[in-house]
C-alpha positions in Angstrom: 22.8 4.1 2.2 20.4 5.6 -0.3 20.1 2.8 -2.5 19.1 0.3 0.2 16.8 3.1 2.0 15.1 3.5 -1.7 14.6 0.1 -1.7 13.4 -0.8 1.4 10.8 2.4 1.2 9.7 1.0 -2.3 9.2 -2.5 -0.8 7.3 -1.2 2.2 4.9 0.9 0.0 4.6 -2.2 -2.5 4.2 -4.8 0.1 1.5 -2.8 1.8 -0.8 -1.9 -1.5 0.0 -5.8 -2.3 -1.4 -6.9 1.3 -4.2 -4.5 1.0 -5.3 -5.5 -2.7 -5.2 -9.0 -1.4 -7.3 -8.3 1.5 -9.9 -6.7 -1.0 -10.0 -9.3 -3.1 -10.6 -11.9 -0.3 -13.1 -9.5 1.5 -14.8 -9.5 -2.1 -14.5 -13.3 -2.6 -16.2 -13.9 0.8 -19.0 -11.4 0.8 -20.1 -13.1 -2.7 -20.1 -16.6 -0.9 -21.4 -15.0 2.4 -18.7 -15.8 4.3 -17.5 -14.1 7.2 -14.6 -12.3 5.9 -11.4 -13.0 8.1 -8.0 -11.4 6.9 -5.3 -13.2 9.7 -2.8 -10.5 11.0 -0.1 -13.2 10.6 -0.9 -12.8 6.7 -0.8 -9.3 6.5 2.6 -9.1 8.6 3.9 -11.9 6.4 3.1 -10.3 3.4 4.7 -6.9 4.2 8.0 -8.7 6.0 8.1 -10.9 3.0 7.9 -7.9 0.4 10.7 -6.2 2.5 13.1 -8.8 3.1 13.1 -9.6 -0.8 13.1 -5.7 -1.5 16.2 -5.4 1.2 18.1 -7.9 -0.5 17.5 -6.7 -4.1 18.7 -3.4 -3.0 21.6 -4.3 -1.2 23.7 -5.3 -4.3 23.3 -1.8 -5.9 23.9 -0.5 -2.6 27.1 -2.3 -2.2 28.3 -1.7 -5.5 27.7 2.2 -5.2 29.1 2.2 -1.9 32.8 0.9 -3.4 32.9 3.5 -6.0 34.5 7.0 -5.6 32.5 10.0 -5.9 34.2 11.1 -9.3 34.0 7.5 -10.5 30.2 7.7 -9.6 29.8 10.8 -11.6 31.8 10.2 -14.4 29.8 6.5 -15.0 26.5 8.6 -14.6 
């Protein structure tokens, strides 16, 4: 559970930072062209959900692998 929680937390943080960076670049570019700044909420939600999905799937394999180990085996291989 710890691996999966950690992967999801990092995905949410990374997705949020990525969406903010994308919105800032979009705003800067649109300002330089004298366009209206438009960042659709669906794009923000899609970016964060995409990052969480990928992070969750990437964290699922090590989480399942760790769950199969006994505590003594996990300590011995650490």
